N, C-alpha and C positions, 0 to 999 in steps of 0.2 A: 590209457591215452585219452586226452581231451576229445570231446565230441563237438563237431561243428555241423550246423544246419545251414544249407545254402538254398535260398529262394532264387529261382531263375526265371527270366523272361527271354523268349526268343526275340532276337533283333529282326528287322525286315529280311536280312540275309538268311538268318536261321530258319524263319518260317517259310521263306521262299524255297529252301532246300530241306524241308522237314523230312523228306524221305531218307535223308542222310543222317538223321538224328540218332538212330540206333547205333550207327558206327561211331558217332561223336560221343555217345554215352560210354562205349567201350574204351575210347581214348581217354575220357575223363577218369575212368576207373584206373587206367594205367598211370595217369598223372598222379593220382593219389598214392599209388604204390611207389612211384619214382621218388616221392618226397617222404617216404617212410610211413605212409598212412594206409588205411583200409576203408574202402567204400562199403558202407553198411546197408543202406536202403536207398531206394529211388521210387519216386511217385510222379506220374503224370497228373497234373491238377488243372482245374479251371477256375477262373476268377482273376485276381490281380497277378498271379504268377502261373507260369506254364508247367514248371517242373520243380520238384523239391528233392534234394538228395542230402543224405546224412553220411558223414565220414568221421572216422577217428584219425587224428593226426598227432604226431609227436609233440607239437607245440604251435604257438601262434605263427611263428615264422614259416614253418612248413605249410601250415594251412593257407597263409597269404600267398606263398609261392605257387601252391597248387591252383588256387582260385585265379590268380593272375595269369597263369599259364593257360587255363581253360578260357578265360575271358578274352585273351588276346587273339584267340581263334576267330572272333568276330561274330559267332553265331548266337551268343547269349550275353545278357547282362545279369550280374549276380549281386546278391546281398547275403552276406554270411554272418552268422551269429555263433558265438561260443555257447554251447549248451552244457548244463550241469545235470548229471544223473540224479536220481532221487537220493542216493547215498551221499553224493557230493553236496547236494542241496542241504541235507541234514547237517553235514559238517559245517557248512557256511553259517547256518542258523545257530548251531551250538556254539560257534565261535563268537557270537554277539554277546553272550553272557559271561564276560570275564574281564 
């Protein structure tokens, strides 16, 4: 399945209720599963983003549905990227010569 990396910032509502964040994390994991994906990794970060999570999803549509579902909860703003594994990267590069 394709991999997606989501960079996340708490909204004022989200940071104001930060003690509820672990519960929201569990809900985000359930959302990934609901759309056929699997939550792979999670990190609390500091700097421009507060949280980073990595999920595998069946396709771009499922990833968008999951991110939109989490975002409409109002606690976070997200920026999501399609990520390529090393093997996928090598296939992309190999495809250039032909």
